[in-house]
N, C-alpha and C positions, 0 to 999 in steps of 0.2 A: 261690107255687107256680107260677103261670103263667109268671113270669119265668125260673124254673129250667128248665121244659120248653122254652121258647123258646131259651134259651141252649144247651141240649143239642141241640135239633133244627136249630139253625143252625150247629152245629159249634164254637161258641165255648167250650163247656165239655166237654173231653174226658172220656170214661169216666163221664159224668154220668147216663146213662139205662140202667136195667136192668129186665128183665122176668123174673119167675120163672114158668115154664110147665111143664106136663106134656109128655110126649113128643108129637110130632106125630101126629095121627090119620090124616093122608093124606100121600101123596107130594107133595113140592114140585115146582114147575115153574119152572126158571130163567127161561124166557121170560115167565112171568107176573110174576116179580120185575122184570125189565127193563121190562115194560109199565107196571107200577105206579110204578116209579121214574121213568120218563119223564114220566108224568102229574104227578108231584110236582116234579121238578127240571128238566124239559126234556131234550133230548138230551144224553146223557153217553157217554163212550167205554167202553161196556160190552160185554163178550163173554160170552155164555152158552155153556157147554160142560159136558157131563156133568151133574153136580149143582151146578155152581158158576156164579156170575157174577163176573167179574173186571173191575175198573175201574182204570185208571191215572190216579188223581187223588190229591191230597195236601192237607195243611193242613186248614183249617176245612171245606172242601168234602168231604174224605174223612170227617171225623168226622160231618158232617151226614148223609151217606149211610149210614154205618155205624150211627149211632144211630137213623136212620129204619128201617133193616132190623130192628133189635132191637124197635123199637116196633111193627112190623108182623109180627113173627115168628109169631104165632099164625095170622093169616090167610094168610100166604104159606108156612107150614111151613118157616121158616128154622131151621136147627139150629146154625149157627156163623157168626160174623162176625169177620174178621181185619183189623186196620188198625194201622199205625204202632206196632208193638211191643206190641200188646194184642189179646186174643182174648176174645170173649163166646161161651160154649158153653151151649146150652139145657139139656143134661143135667146139667152140673156144678152149676148153681144157685149159682155163686160170683161172679156179676157179671163185670166186666172184669178179666182177669188178664194179667200180664206174659207176653209170648210173643216168639217170633222173627219175628212178622209184619213184613214189610218196610214201610218208609216209601215213600210214593209209589204205594201201591195199596190197594185194598179188595177182599177176597174174601168173598162171601156164599155159604154152602153151604145147600142145602135138603135135606129128609129124603128118604131112599131109598124106592123103592116097597116096599110090604109084600109079603113072599113067602109 
């Protein structure tokens, strides 16, 4: 089991990590995502804007960051992660699905403020 987690969180096994969560209770903060990500990975080319964090990274590094975001979705109020032709959506409860997500980037979306 530990080897499977390690492979997913280092980006060597794409689409390997999934979390099934209820809707986020609080609004997400893209800057908090960047701060937590920097603690885990060091400085990355991340841009926080609106409700998203955009990173121009690819390959195993992209999958490592994407699956880290899924693993931390509860604490960081992440609602969607897009990477290299795949999307994880918190509300869909379907794991990683094929999508039009571009290669060479990762987009992490956090929950909107409650109105």
